[in-house]
N, C-alpha and C positions, 0 to 999 in steps of 0.2 A: 418509389424506393426500393431495391433489389432483395432479390427473393435469398436466404440462406442456406443452406444444410450443414449443421451443425454436428461436431462428434465431443465427446466427453470424456478424460481422461480422471479415473480414479472418481469413485462413484461412491464416498462414504457422506456422512451426513453434512458435512459444506455443501457438498455437490446433489444432495436428493432432495434432503429433507422439503418437506412440502409445507408451504409458509402458512402457520396459525391463525384461526380465525381472529378479526376484530372487534373489540371490544362490543360491539351492537353488529346484526348482520347487514344491516344498512350501509356501513361502511366497509363490506367484504372482506377482506381480507389484509392482515399487517403486509407490509413490503418486506416483499419476496428476500430470503437468507439465503438462498443456495442457489448454485450454478441454474440448476434444473428448474426451480418456479422463478429466475430471474429470465429464462428462454424461455419459457410457458407463457411469458404477457407478453411477448412482443410478438406478435402475428403475424411477420416476414420470416421467421426464424422456424425450422423444423430440424428436429434433434432427429439424426438418422444411424445415431450409433454410441453406443458406451463399453468403456471396458475396466478392467479392474480385477488384479486375483485371485478376490477370495470369491468361489460363488457367489453364496448368501448375499451379498452388496450388488452382484451382479441381478440377481431373481428380481431380490428389494426394488433395484432402480424401476426394473420392468411392473412389477405391480405398483409400484407408484403412479407411474409414467405414461405407462402403456396405452393406455385408454385417449392420452394428449395426444401421444406418437405410436398410430399403431404399427406403422411397419418400424419401431425400434427393434436393432440388434444390438448384441450383446459380446465383449472379445474379452479372454484371457490375456492379449499380448495388442500394446498399442499399435506394434510396427504393421502387426497383421489387421488389424483395425485401419487405421492409416491407410496404406495399401487398398484395401476392397473397398472403399467407402467414397476416399478425396475429397474427403469435407472440405470447406471455404475457413468455417472455424471451427478453433479448438478452444477448450476449456479443459484445464489442466489443477487437478486440486488431488495431485500425489504429497505422499509424507514428504516435509520441508526439504530434505536434505534428497530429494529427488526431480527436485524440476527439471535441472538440466538438459539429461538426455533426452524425454521427450518432447522439451518445447525445441530442443533443436530437432528433431525427428520431423515434426509438426511443419517447422519451416520445410524443411526439406522435401515435406510432400505436396508442400503448395499451398497451406494455408494461406488467406488474405488476414489472417486475425488472431489473435490467441489472449484469452482470458487468464493470467495464470494467479495463482491464491501467491498471498506473500506467508515466508521470505521469500524474496524473487529466487534464493540461491543461497545456501548457507558456505559459498564460498566466493572468492574475488575472480579466481580464475574461473569457476562456472558466468558467475556473473558476467564477466566480460563477453565472454564466449559466445554465449547468448547473446546480448545485443549487436555482437556482430555480425551475428546470424540472420538476426532479424532486421537490423541494419541492408545487409549484401541482398537482401531479396522482398523489399519494402515490404516487410509485414507490420503491419501494424499490431500494437500490443498495449492492454492495461494490464494494469498489476492491482490484483484486490487489496490494495492498502484502502477500506472502504472510506475514511473518513474525507478522503477524497470529491466520493459521491453523497458527501454529509449536506444538506441545505445549509445550516448554520458554517459549514467549515467553506464551502466553496462561495460564502456571500462574507466571510472572511477574508477570504485570500483577493478577493475583489475590492475590498475595504481599505488592505494594505497596497495593493498590485496601484491601487489609484494616488496612490502617495499620500492618505490622509490622516496617516502617523506622520506623514516626514520621511525623509528617510528610513531605512527600518534599519535598524542597530544591534537589539536584542533578542533571542528568543528564547525562551523557560519552558521547559518541559516537564511533568511530573508524573510518572506510572508505578504505581505499587499493586502488592498486594501479590501469594503466592503463584501467579501466573508470571511477575515481570520477568519474565525467561528470558533472556539477553537477545537471541537467533527471533524464537517464538514470537513473542506480543512485543519488545523494545522494537520491530520492526513496525511496529503502528505507531509508536512513539517517536522515532528517528525521523520519520516518514514524516513527522509535520514539520521536523527542523527544516529536511529538506525540502519539502512543497513551499514554507514563507522563507525559505532565503533564498531559493532561487538560484541557487550558484554551486558548482565543485565544491566539496572539502579541500582544505592544503592538509591541515593537521591534527591532531585528537589527544587530548590528555584523558585518560582515564581508569578509575580503580574497577575490581570486580570483589563481590559482594563477599565478606570472611569465612574461610573453608576452601576457597574455589584458587589456592595464591598457586596451586601449582595445576592450573585448566591447560597452560599453553596459549598454543595460538593457531589451532584444529577446532573446529568444528566437537565435541562430543553430543551432540544429544540427540534424541531418538525422535526428533519429529512432536515436541512437544507433549507426549503421555507423560509423562517421571516429572516433576520438578526437580529432582536431585540431577541431576543430568547436566543443565542451565544454571549459570548463576543470574544473580540481578547486577545492576554495575550503575555507578556514575559518571559522569563526561564532559568533556569542555571541547566543541567543536570550534576549530577556527577553520570560516569560508573564504575564498576567495576574494570574494567582493565585499570584505569588511564583516561582515555579519557576524555575531558571536553566538552561539546557542549553549545553553547548559541543558542538561538532561538528570534530573534526579531518579533513579530506577531501582530502587533495591525491595525486596518481596516485604520488609517489614514494616512496611507504609502503607496505609488508604487504597483499596483497589480502585481503578477508576485512569483517564489520562486529561490532565488540565493542562490547556497551551496558553504562557501568555507574552504577548507582543507589543515590545517600545520601539517607538522613535522618537526626537524632541517633540511630537505634536500630540502626543497622546500614549494610551497603552487601551490594548486591547485584550480579553480574558475569557478565553472560549470550553466548553467543552460539552460530552457528548448533549446536556441539557440544554444549552443557548451559547450566546454571546451577547455578549456586553464591550462598551468602550468606552474609554473616559478622554475626551480631550481640550486639549490644555495649551493656549499661545502664547508665548511672546509675544508683547504690547511695547515697541518703541525698542531702542539700541544703547546700551553701554549701561552708567550707573543710574538712568533714566526708566530703565527698561524695565517692565512690569509684566508678571503674569496673570492670565486672565483667570475670571475664576473658572474654574473647572467645570463641566457639562458633560452627564452621562447616558445613555440612551443604550437600548438593546437593538441587537440586528436583528430584524425581525423577516427573513428570505420569502417571497412566493415560488409558488415549486407545483409541477406535476409531476416528477420522479422521482426518487432516491434511490440508495443506497444499490446494489449488485444489476435491477437492471437497468439504472443510470447507466452504471459501468459501462454494461457493454450494450447499450443503446451508444454509447458516446466512442465504442471501439468500431460499431458497424459504422457510424456516421464518419467517423476517420479515415475507415478504408474507402467511404464515397466520396467524402470533399478531400482527402489529402492533412486537412486542420491535425493537428498534435492532440492527442487524447491527454486525459484530464492527468492520468498518473501510467507517464512510459516508461517502457524498461528504462532507458538514459538514467531517469529519473531514479529507479529502484536501484541501479548500480549504485548510487550515491551512498544510499544505506548503508546498503553492501559491504559498500570500502570502511564509512563509520563503522560499524560492526565489527571490519577484521581489524579495524586503526583501535581500536580498542582493547580488543587482546592482545595485539601487540603492544600498546602502551604499560597493561598491565604487565605480561611477561617483562619487561624492560625495565620493572623498578616504577610506575607511576610517571615516564618519561613521555615527553611528545613522540608522537606516531608519527611520519608524514605521508600525504597521497599523494600520488603522481597523478598525472592530470590524465585523464581515460585517454585513449586514442582517438579518441571521434573530436576530443575539443578539439576548436578553433584556437591556432594558433597564437601565443601574447596573452 
């Protein structure tokens, strides 16, 4: 396996927090929950530089991780950093609405892989130019929609892909709590629809929470710091392969994300605590047909790596083998397109908002 020189753009908590201890020292630490902690767990990655405009965050980064990477340098300008160190891979954890320019700069600087925070972008224009830039240079991208790196979610995805529910037809996603912000945290929830539907969206009907009737169609958030700047929302998504998605995401409901997947042969229920599937079969045909007795079982995956470490290792494997990553840029574009359509639909009296196929979609 090759060695990789990495650079980090954005040094906030999600980028540099050390992993907390596990319940008992025999277990080591918890699963890495920051870019630096995940990179530190991968022996063939050397972080050579980090960038942030806040001096205190640069100092904190060196204090936390200087012993792991003794030669690490810090910068206040990502363009200067990229030109100086020419990294193989780049991680991006800038504010939600400031991902596009450093992403494209990393592509143009010759990065082979990019691990970028969600939401991928806060406008469809930015998302499109990011995907096109990466595709033009064949840069491998993984977006940190973390449930794609969760054992339960990945195992559930494999279950559905193997046709064990029959042809998937319905996806229901619930997200709630005061942090159910349309761009900030709906990015996780809508990504679950995109993940399981495995298709470009065609049109969306959406409504925003009361009080946001005049929100408009442009992003008005502040990177998720203030809950008053972004609405919750409910929406219905029609995917081009016939799958239909329903998302309920108002702030005045319980926190957490829950997913229900339905096909003719069963129902799969999934949240961050685990997954279970209820399978039922139609026996016979016509008037004599009968349903089998429902059978419910847990999905209990075996695994050795999860979370951000899995996401970054997956990106490196994409560089080395050419395989598609678990959370590629083209899929992240679908989530941005859906949220963009939600605000357009709401601004147009909750009428359906169409989504044109992306420029890279196959004809037909």
